C-alpha positions, 0 to 999 in steps of 0.5 A, spaced: 444 618 527 445 611 527 440 609 522 443 615 517 450 612 518 448 605 517 444 607 511 450 611 508 455 605 509 450 600 505 449 605 499 457 606 499 457 598 499 452 598 493 456 603 489 462 599 490 459 593 488 456 596 482 462 599 480 466 592 481 461 588 477 460 593 471 468 594 471 470 586 471 469 583 464 469 576 462 476 574 458 478 568 454 484 566 457 491 565 454 493 558 451 499 558 456 495 559 462 490 554 459 495 549 459 498 551 466 491 550 469 490 543 465 497 541 467 495 542 474 490 536 473 494 532 469 501 533 472 500 533 479 507 530 481 513 527 477 510 520 477 504 523 473 509 525 467 512 518 467 505 515 467 503 519 461 509 518 457 509 510 459 502 509 457 503 513 450 509 508 449 505 502 450 499 505 446 504 506 440 505 498 440 512 498 444 516 492 445 521 495 450 521 501 454 526 505 458 525 510 463 530 514 466 530 519 472 534 523 477 532 527 483 526 524 484 524 526 477 524 533 479 530 535 474 530 530 469 525 524 466 526 520 460 522 515 457 524 512 450 521 506 446 521 502 440 514 503 438 511 506 431 513 513 432 510 519 429 511 523 423 513 530 423 506 533 422 503 528 427 509 530 432 507 538 431 500 536 432 501 532 438 503 538 442 496 541 441 491 541 446 486 535 445 489 532 439 489 525 439 490 519 434 486 514 439 479 517 438 475 521 433 468 521 435 464 522 441 461 515 440 468 512 441 468 514 448 464 508 449 469 503 447 476 506 449 481 500 448 487 505 449 490 508 455 490 515 453 484 518 449 484 526 451 490 529 448 492 533 454 498 530 457 504 532 452 501 539 451 500 540 459 507 537 460 510 541 455 507 547 458 510 547 465 517 544 463 523 544 458 520 539 453 524 535 448 521 530 443 525 526 438 521 521 434 521 517 427 515 513 424 516 507 419 513 512 414 519 517 414 527 516 413 528 521 418 526 523 425 523 529 428 526 533 433 522 538 437 524 543 443 519 546 448 520 551 453 515 552 458 509 552 453 513 555 447 516 552 441 523 553 441 526 549 435 523 544 430 528 540 426 530 533 422 534 528 426 537 521 425 534 516 430 531 509 430 524 508 429 520 510 436 520 516 440 524 519 446 521 524 450 526 528 455 522 532 461 527 537 465 526 542 470 519 540 472 514 546 474 520 551 472 515 556 471 510 554 477 514 555 483 508 554 487 507 547 485 514 545 485 515 547 492 509 543 494 513 536 492 515 531 497 522 529 498 526 526 492 526 519 496 518 520 496 517 522 489 522 516 487 519 511 490 512 513 487 516 513 480 518 506 482 512 503 484 508 506 478 513 503 473 513 496 477 505 496 476 505 497 468 511 492 468 506 487 471 501 489 467 505 488 460 510 482 461 510 481 454 514 488 454 521 489 456 522 494 461 528 498 464 528 503 470 534 507 471 535 512 477 541 517 477 545 513 472 544 507 476 539 501 473 534 499 478 531 493 475 532 491 467 526 486 466 526 482 459 520 480 456 517 474 460 512 468 458 508 469 464 505 473 469 508 469 475 515 470 471 514 478 471 513 478 479 519 473 480 523 478 477 520 485 480 517 483 486 522 477 488 521 472 493 513 474 494 512 470 487 513 463 491 507 464 495 502 466 489 497 461 485 495 463 478 488 463 477 483 463 470 476 464 471 471 466 466 463 467 467 460 474 465 467 477 464 474 474 464 478 474 470 486 472 471 492 473 475 495 471 482 492 470 488 497 470 495 496 464 499 493 465 506 499 464 509 502 471 507 498 478 509 499 485 509 497 490 514 494 495 508 491 494 502 497 496 498 499 490 495 492 488 492 493 491 485 487 491 480 488 492 472 482 493 467 484 491 460 491 491 462 490 498 465 492 499 473 485 502 476 483 503 483 476 500 485 472 499 492 468 494 489 473 489 486 478 491 493 472 489 497 470 483 493 477 480 494 478 482 502 471 478 502 473 472 499 479 472 504 475 473 510 475 466 513 482 465 511 486 471 514 485 474 521 481 480 521 484 487 519 489 483 515 489 484 507 491 479 502 497 480 496 493 479 490 494 481 483 487 481 479 486 482 472 479 484 469 478 483 461 471 486 459 468 489 453 470 496 453 462 498 452 461 495 459 465 500 463 467 508 463 474 510 464 473 517 463 471 519 470 477 521 473 483 526 471 488 521 472 484 515 469 485 511 475 478 510 477 472 507 473 465 505 473 462 499 471 455 498 468 454 492 472 458 492 478 454 487 482 456 482 477 463 483 477 463 483 484 460 476 484 465 473 479 471 476 483 468 472 489 467 466 486 474 466 482 478 467 489 473 463 493 475 457 488 482 458 488 483 459 495 479 452 496 483 449 491 490 450 495 487 447 501 491 452 506 494 449 512 491 451 519 495 455 524 499 451 529 495 450 535 499 453 541 497 451 548 496 458 552 500 456 558 506 457 554 505 464 554 504 464 562 509 460 565 514 464 569 520 464 564 523 469 560 519 472 554 520 466 549 523 460 552 528 457 548 525 450 550 518 452 548 519 456 541 526 452 539 530 458 538 536 454 539 536 453 532 536 460 530 541 463 535 549 463 535 548 466 542 543 465 548 538 470 549 539 474 555 534 473 560 528 478 561 526 478 569 520 474 569 513 478 571 511 475 578 504 472 577 504 469 584 500 464 582 495 461 583 490 466 586 483 465 589 478 468 583 472 464 586 471 462 579 469 455 577 470 453 570 464 450 566 466 449 559 468 452 552 463 457 549 466 457 542 473 457 539 475 463 543 471 464 549 470 460 556 464 460 561 465 460 568 461 460 574 463 466 579 460 468 586 455 473 583 453 469 576 456 467 570 462 470 567 464 469 559 471 470 558 475 471 551 481 467 551 484 470 545 483 477 548 486 475 555 492 473 551 493 479 547 493 483 554 498 479 558 503 479 552 502 486 551 503 488 558 509 484 558 512 487 552 511 494 555 514 492 561 520 490 557 520 497 553 520 500 560 527 497 562 533 501 560 535 496 555 531 491 551 534 484 550 535 481 543 536 474 540 542 473 535 539 469 529 543 464 526 540 465 519 539 472 518 532 474 515 532 478 508 527 483 509 525 485 502 520 491 502 516 495 496 520 501 493 515 506 496 516 503 503 524 502 503 526 509 504 522 511 510 523 505 513 531 506 512 530 512 516 528 509 522 533 503 523 537 507 529 530 507 533 529 499 531 536 498 534 534 501 540 528 496 541 532 490 540 533 489 533 539 489 528 538 491 521 542 493 516 541 495 508 543 490 504 542 493 497 536 496 493 530 495 497 532 489 501 535 489 509 538 484 513 536 482 520 541 479 524 537 480 531 530 481 534 528 482 540 527 477 545 519 477 545 519 476 538 518 469 535 523 469 529 518 465 525 514 472 525 520 477 524 519 478 517 512 479 517 512 484 523 517 488 520 514 489 514 508 491 518 512 496 521 514 499 515 507 500 512 506 503 519 512 508 518 510 510 511 502 511 513 505 516 519 503 512 524 510 511 527 513 517 531 520 515 533 521 522 536 515 520 541 518 513 543 512 512 548 508 512 541 512 508 537 513 503 543 505 503 543 504 501 536 509 495 536 507 492 543 500 493 540 501 490 534 505 484 537 500 482 542 495 482 536 499 477 532 497 472 538 490 471 535 494 467 530 497 462 535 491 458 536 488 456 543 487 449 546 481 449 551 482 445 557 480 447 564 487 448 567 489 452 561 483 457 562 484 457 569 491 459 569 489 464 563 484 468 568 489 468 574 494 471 569 490 476 567 488 478 574 495 480 575 495 485 569 494 493 570 488 493 566 485 486 566 478 489 563 480 490 556 484 488 550 489 492 547 484 494 542 480 497 547 474 491 547 472 488 553 475 481 555 470 478 560 463 480 562 459 477 568 451 476 567 449 476 574 444 471 577 439 476 579 439 478 571 438 470 569 432 470 574 429 476 571 429 473 564 427 466 566 421 469 571 424 466 577 
């Protein structure tokens, strides 16, 4: 019975499968469906529309480009330029798939010198929006106006306009509601558009850029004679810490190198350009971080703008739908050139070493940042409210006898059972970390008012999410107010934070917030992030080797709740027993 039932079920399944197999037929998809599928690869979000239209303007030889958008680009995007424009016939062809003026044969893919070359952008954008194109070529005395609604050409007519092109995109993804539903908030989409325009403006200082959001001009940058001038106009104060370089070997490299005194917690401000095209490339990014490895602390990243100019035959840009990733023919040569260029530039700038601070400063039974130690009086209008000191009950009897330094950060002790190797930097971090945690555990966090407020200028992509967390920072001892655009005014800092490190600390917090590593709904998580990061920054304060400093540091460590590991979980000290020493020496 069971065998017959199983056999019958199998035969029924086979009959159903055969029916489905023979009934289903291969069909050629309609052009509208094809365009919408293609749009899913080319137009992922509003910033992709801005990028494609901006690249077309630059390929057209424009010397001025104006970009306007509203509601994060979801409702309206306009890109207008004074480039060469198109004739009536060319404008109609531009809306056809794979119609382009930039390549003619397959061999042209080996020497691409323009941003666009596939002929996919305009038809893809027009298929998922209300699309308006106005253009005029120098060859015609009249302009052309085309209006497309969700891929259907509704109107074509002549119009009056100057030479150039004006494209307006409204109601993006109007006929693809699923895609529109998955877009991020207006603030997030806006930040991506601003970052995109800034990147292309940096790559083309000879072109004037204007960016308008909801009728308000975000920035207007005329043509600039140098790359540094463009950075100064758009990035502001960071320009004063950049050094220009120019290097030629197997390829031509130029750009701006950040001084070792400035660094970031992410690679976000390492911007790469290949023949003026913004790209992402792990080989180049790794080469830059390697060049900086002896100049900035571990897990920190430089600020760098690298331009690579190379024969188009030596690189393949047709490996990614968004053309952001590229493949070099000889990546090892490019990497070597980048490391040489950055290494020579960093050597020439002779960065000053970090100031050396005696470790005993951090271990005195005083409030977190004693005024006489850090000279905070010059920064404050009101005295710091004292934090109750953590009782160390020094000295305690460790039965450790100091022998001497092992290297720049380690000390050697003779303990009751053998030799002890002690990492002074990790010990400093643990002590500082637990003191900050103790401060957060109280009802209030003491603050220090600054005589000269700090001006914190964030990247456009970081500012919106940071602005949402200002109330939480207020609870943590900060006083921060928006100061227009992407700038914030900082009037007060927690007493445990040195004002000289305040701007950098807050910039890092803004990056953590943007990455989702800072959850203020769970205060203990946010406190943990802030305390750990503040403690890790003590690595840059240096350490003075002396028997007194080493002993006091070890004694203070023993009063911590967890004296065995640093905030990153690495061991602070270990003991090599006398029996193990005897065994290794054959005694």
